[in-house]
N, C-alpha and C positions, 0 to 999 in steps of 0.2 A: 454448542458454543454460542450460536446466535440466540437461542431461546434464553440462555442464562444472562445474556447481555443485550436484551431486546432494545432498550432505550438508546444505548450507545450506537448500536448498528443501524437503527432507524434514523438517528440523527446524522450518522455518517452517510447513509444512503442519500439523504437530501443534499448534503454538501457535495457529495460525489457527483450527483446529477447536475448540480449547478456548475461544478468545476468542468465537467465535460463540455458544457455550453460556452463557458467563458473562463478559461484557465487563469488568465492574468488577474481577474477580479477576485476570484475565490481561492487563489493559491495559498495564502496564509492560513485561512480557516481550514482548508483541506489538509494542509500539513499538520496543523494542530490536532484536529480530530483524528487524522490518519495515524499519528504516532500512538495514540491510545488503542486504536483498533489493531494496529500491527503487534502491539504488546500481547494482546489477547490471542491473536492468531498464532503467534510464536509459542505462546504457552500451551495452547491446545495441540499444535503441531509436535512440540516436544513430548507431550503426553502420549500422543499417538505413535510416534516413531521410536521413543526411547526403549521400549521393551523389545522391539524387533531388532535393534542394533546389536544388542548383546547376545541374543539367542542364535539359534541355528538358521534363522531367517534374516540375518544381517544384510545379506546382499539385496534383499527386497526393500530395505528401509528407504533408500534413495528414491525408488520409483513410487513408494507409498507417499513420501513427502511431496513429490511432484504432482501426484494425483490430488492430494489435499490442496496444494497451491492452485492447481487448475480449477478446482471447484470454487475457490475463493475468487479467482480472476473471472470466472463466469458470472459471478454476482457483481463484482466490482472490477471492471476491466482496467481502470486506471490506478489500481492499488499499488502498482510498482512505481508510480510517480510520487508517492508520499516522500517528502523530503527533497524533491528535485525542485530547483529554482529555474523557472523559465524566464529567459531574458531575450530581448530583441537585439540581435547582433548588430543591426544597423545603428541602433541607439548607442550601443557600447562604442562603436567606431566614432560616432559623433562626439562623444565625451572625450575621446583621446585626441581629437584634432584641436590644436591650439590656434586661435585666431588672434593675431597680433595687429 
């Protein structure tokens, strides 16, 4: 998977590392690149697990999928944050306060 999409994954690795250090600054770029990476991950996960779901090893499909995702998380620990918007709750409360 990573060999076939080397450029995309290396670019995402850079953005991922920047996002770990400063999530607010790199959030938009992380989400943009992350969507592309998640598409590829899902495609390969489906390839890996689709054959086991219908066969006699169907009960192992979920654990195989979890192992695959664990390997992805080992490389990209913040992959589950793709699409998540981080906001400052204090800033949100300030916006709600009306000063007359």
